[in-house]
Each structure stands twice: as structure tokens, then as C-alpha cells.
C-alpha positions in Angstrom: -5.3 14.1 44.0 -5.1 15.6 47.5 -1.9 15.2 49.6 -3.9 13.1 52.1 -4.9 10.7 49.3 -1.4 10.8 47.9 -0.1 9.4 51.1 -2.6 6.5 50.9 -2.0 5.5 47.3 0.7 5.9 44.7 0.6 5.7 40.9 2.7 3.0 39.5 3.5 1.9 35.9 2.7 -1.6 34.9 4.5 -3.7 32.2 3.3 -6.9 30.6 4.8 -10.4 30.7 7.3 -9.4 28.0 8.4 -6.3 29.8 6.5 -3.6 27.8 4.6 -0.8 29.4 0.9 -1.5 29.4 -0.9 0.8 31.8 -0.9 2.7 35.1 -2.1 1.3 38.4 -2.6 2.3 42.0 -0.4 1.0 44.8 -1.9 1.3 48.3 -0.2 1.9 51.6 1.1 -1.2 53.3 -0.8 -1.2 56.6 2.0 -3.3 58.2 4.8 -1.1 57.0 4.3 2.6 57.4 5.8 4.5 54.4 5.7 1.4 52.2 3.2 0.4 49.5 1.6 -2.8 48.3 3.0 -2.9 44.8 1.2 -4.8 42.1 3.1 -7.4 40.1 5.3 -6.2 37.2 5.4 -2.4 38.0 7.8 0.5 38.6 7.5 3.9 40.2 9.3 5.4 37.2 7.0 7.0 34.6 8.0 6.2 30.9 8.3 9.2 28.6 5.4 8.0 26.4 6.5 9.6 23.2 4.2 8.8 20.2 5.3 5.8 18.1 7.6 4.3 20.8 7.3 1.2 22.9 8.8 1.3 26.4 10.4 -1.8 27.8 11.5 -2.1 31.5 15.2 -2.1 32.0 15.2 -4.4 35.1 12.3 -6.7 35.7 11.3 -6.8 39.4 13.0 -3.5 40.3 10.4 -1.0 41.6 12.7 1.9 40.6 13.7 0.7 37.1 13.6 3.0 34.2 12.6 2.2 30.6 14.3 1.5 27.2 12.7 3.4 24.3 12.0 1.2 21.3 10.7 2.9 18.1 7.7 1.4 16.3 8.6 -0.7 13.2 8.7 1.5 10.1 7.9 -0.9 7.3 6.9 -4.5 6.4 10.6 -5.3 6.1 11.0 -4.7 9.9 8.6 -7.6 10.6 10.5 -10.2 8.5 11.5 -13.0 10.9 9.6 -11.4 13.8 6.8 -13.7 15.2 3.9 -12.0 17.0 2.2 -14.6 19.3 -1.3 -15.3 18.0 -3.0 -15.6 21.4 -1.2 -12.8 23.1 -3.6 -9.8 23.8 -1.1 -7.4 25.3 -1.1 -3.8 24.1 2.3 -4.2 22.6 1.4 -7.2 20.5 -1.9 -5.6 19.5 -0.1 -2.6 18.1 2.4 -4.8 16.3 -0.3 -6.9 14.7 -2.0 -3.7 13.4 1.2 -2.2 12.0 2.1 -5.5 10.4 -1.2 -5.8 8.6 -1.1 -2.1 7.5 2.5 -2.2 6.2 2.0 -5.4 4.2 -1.2 -4.1 2.7 0.8 -1.0 1.5 3.5 -3.2 -0.1 1.8 -6.4 -1.4 4.3 -6.5 -4.3 7.2 -7.3 -2.0 5.8 -8.7 1.3 3.0 -11.1 2.5 1.6 -11.8 5.9 2.2 -15.4 6.9 0.8 -17.6 9.7 3.2 -19.6 11.8 1.7 -23.0 12.7 2.7 -25.7 15.2 3.1 -29.3 14.4 -0.7 -29.8 14.7 -1.4 -27.1 12.1 -2.7 -24.6 14.7 -1.7 -21.0 14.3 0.7 -19.8 17.0 2.1 -16.6 15.5 2.0 -14.1 12.6 5.0 -12.9 10.7 6.0 -11.3 7.4 7.7 -13.0 4.5 9.5 -11.2 1.7 8.3 -12.2 -1.7 11.3 -13.4 -3.8 12.3 -11.1 -6.7 11.0 -12.5 -9.9 13.7 -13.8 -12.3 14.1 -12.1 -15.7 12.3 -15.1 -17.3 9.4 -14.7 -14.9 9.2 -11.0 -15.5 9.1 -11.6 -19.2 6.4 -14.3 -18.9 4.3 -11.9 -16.8 4.6 -9.2 -19.4 3.7 -11.6 -22.2 0.7 -12.9 -20.3 -0.5 -9.3 -19.6 0.0 -8.3 -23.3 -1.9 -11.4 -24.6 -4.7 -10.7 -22.1 -5.0 -7.1 -23.5 -4.8 -8.5 -27.1 -7.6 -11.0 -26.4 -9.7 -8.3 -24.9 -9.4 -6.1 -28.0 -10.4 -9.2 -30.1 -13.4 -9.8 -27.9 -14.6 -6.3 -28.4 -14.7 -6.8 -32.2 -16.1 -10.4 -32.3 -19.6 -9.1 -33.1 -18.4 -7.3 -36.1 -17.3 -10.4 -38.0 -20.6 -12.2 -37.6 -21.8 -12.9 -41.1 -25.1 -11.0 -40.9 -23.9 -8.0 -38.8 -24.9 -4.9 -40.8 -21.6 -3.3 -41.9 -20.2 -2.7 -45.3 -17.7 -5.0 -47.0 -15.0 -2.3 -46.7 -15.7 -2.0 -43.0 -15.5 -5.8 -42.5 -12.2 -5.9 -44.3 -10.9 -3.1 -42.0 -12.0 -5.2 -39.0 -10.4 -8.4 -40.3 -7.2 -6.5 -41.0 -7.2 -5.1 -37.5 -7.8 -8.4 -35.9 -5.0 -10.0 -37.8 -2.7 -7.2 -36.7 -3.6 -8.0 -33.1 -2.9 -11.7 -33.6 0.5 -10.8 -35.1 1.6 -8.8 -32.0 3.3 -11.7 -30.2 5.5 -12.3 -33.3 6.9 -8.8 -33.2 10.7 -8.6 -32.5 10.2 -6.2 -29.5 7.4 -8.2 -27.9 6.6 -8.0 -25.0 8.9 -5.1 -24.0 7.6 -2.6 -26.6 4.1 -3.0 -28.1 2.5 -0.6 -30.6 -1.2 -1.4 -30.4 -2.9 -1.0 -33.7 -5.7 1.6 -33.9 -9.1 0.0 -34.2 -11.2 1.0 -37.2 -13.9 3.6 -36.6 -16.7 1.0 -36.9 -15.4 -0.7 -33.8 -16.5 2.1 -31.5 -16.0 0.4 -28.2 -12.6 -0.9 -29.1 -11.6 2.4 -30.5 -12.6 4.3 -27.3 -10.8 1.8 -25.2 -7.7 2.2 -27.4 -7.9 6.0 -27.2 -8.4 6.0 -23.4 -5.2 3.9 -23.1 -3.2 6.3 -25.1 -4.4 9.3 -23.1 -3.8 7.5 -19.9 -0.2 6.7 -20.9 0.3 10.4 -21.6 -1.2 11.4 -18.2 1.1 8.9 -16.4 4.1 10.1 -18.4 3.5 13.7 -17.4 2.9 12.8 -13.7 6.2 10.9 -13.5 8.0 13.9 -15.0 6.5 16.1 -12.3 7.5 13.7 -9.5 11.2 14.0 -10.3 11.4 17.7 -10.8 13.6 19.6 -8.3 12.2 23.1 -9.0 8.9 22.3 -7.3 8.0 21.8 -3.7 5.6 19.0 -2.6 2.5 21.3 -2.6 3.2 22.4 -6.1 3.7 18.8 -7.3 0.5 17.7 -5.7 -1.5 20.5 -7.4 0.0 19.8 -10.8 -0.6 16.0 -10.5 -4.2 16.6 -9.3 -4.8 18.8 -12.4 -3.6 16.0 -14.6 -5.7 13.3 -12.9 -8.7 15.5 -13.4 -8.4 15.0 -17.1 -10.1 11.7 -16.7 -13.3 13.5 -15.6 -13.4 15.9 -18.5 -16.6 15.7 -20.6 -14.9 15.1 -23.8 -12.5 12.4 -22.5 -10.8 10.6 -24.2 -11.4 12.3 -27.6 -11.5 15.9 -26.6 -8.8 16.5 -23.9 -7.8 19.9 -22.6 -4.4 19.5 -21.1 -3.7 21.7 -18.0 -0.9 24.3 -18.5 1.6 25.1 -15.8 2.0 28.7 -14.9 4.7 29.7 -12.4 5.2 26.1 -11.2 1.8 25.8 -9.4 -1.0 27.8 -11.0 -3.1 25.8 -13.4 -5.1 26.8 -16.4 -6.5 24.9 -19.4 -5.1 25.1 -22.9 -6.6 28.0 -24.8 
């Protein structure tokens, strides 16, 4: 901008109705007052620092020389609990807040949920976040029991066809299947249920059930090894990432889940397969 043009216009910094920086604007020279400018509504001559992930709120509304307060972006869904973002507001500030709220809740659905705030007519007027109450011990136990029974029922379903009278298996194989199915039904009566469950191994004739059972055992071992890596203090984050990626690649091995080649750690970060 040339000096001549600079004398005719001046850049000003506009804030919204809530006082948050929104955009730049141009103030033109006041033809009736030499050296003065026609200032737009809600603006200041002071430029905000505009650091990433910060809001800027005007210190003194109506003061053309007012500075700004720096306000960091919310860092988690917990920061939105009790905060109501107006539904109809289309300011830049509230648009960013809505996006962050949705993103953070999506990343922690176990503990938080997005909630609409309605007026007395049932119309949405704002969005906020609500913390999901911690489940009681009884509720946690009930959830574990339900999950265990669902898995048990799935195993039973996978062997239903084997107990049909005319299905072509030997009497010995049928007895093995019946014994296995009874063991599944007995699981809820175990003293350690549902905290600790030893899933019975399906007989070889139940191929689908056996592969599912074997996959679950290998998956448990993969997760166990990954958790052990995460808490190690002798590795940096890059080394941990490489080791974890090698373990996750086990799922893609051709022989999975019956022929698994476990990756072996060398010097903390180099990976090779078992020999």
C-alpha cells in the first residue's frame, strides 16, 4: 500500500458482538475532519498477535486503541462442560468452538456426550457438553456379564449346525461338540465370572468356532505385548511406534492365527521375525 493510499485508508481490526477478533477492515479518511478516520463499528487500531490456537478478545469495547486478551483454545471435551455455544450464532469464534466441541467429544465418547440446549418450546438454542457419569461397580459388572454372555452365545451359534441330527459327523465328534457347548453354558456359573473367563477350546470339527477362538487368543497376546511396550521407559516414542506397528502387522500374516511369526526386538527399535 503506497503512502498516499495509507493516508486515505487505515487497516482496523474488527471484533464480533461478543468481543472476539473476527477480521480486518478498512477505515477511510473522514472528509470533515482532516487526520481522522471513519471507523467501522466494533474495531480497534491495535493488531492482535494472532498466535495459532488462541482467541483474541477486546479489552475495552468501544475504545479505538484497545488491546486484546489472549484466550487459549479449549484443550478437551471437559473444557466445554457447562459452556453453551449459541446455536444460531455464526461468528468465527463460535464456529471454531462448535468444531472443537464435536471433535473432542468424538475422541472421548466413553466420558462425554454432545447435548442440545432447548428453550421452553423445545427449540434448540445452544450446544454444550455433558460428562457421562461413572458407572457404578454393579453397572460395570453387569456390562461385563452382558458382554461375556454375548460372546458365549456367539460361540454356541457357530456350532448349532453341528448338532443337527443328520449333519455328517461321527458320534465321537458330536460328543465333543456337545461337551464343548455344555462348557460354554456353564461359564456364567464359574466362581470368577465375569472378571476372569477361560474360554474352552472348540473341537477341531468346529472349524469356524476354533479359528475365532484362536484369533481371540492371539489378539490378547498382541494387546498384552503392545501395552508392555507403551509403559517402557527405555524407548523413545519413535521406537515404541515401530515396535507396536510390527505387532499390529501380525494380523496380516498369511498364516494368522495358526502360524504366527512374532517380531523380535533388536536394539530397541530394529525388528526381525523369529527364526
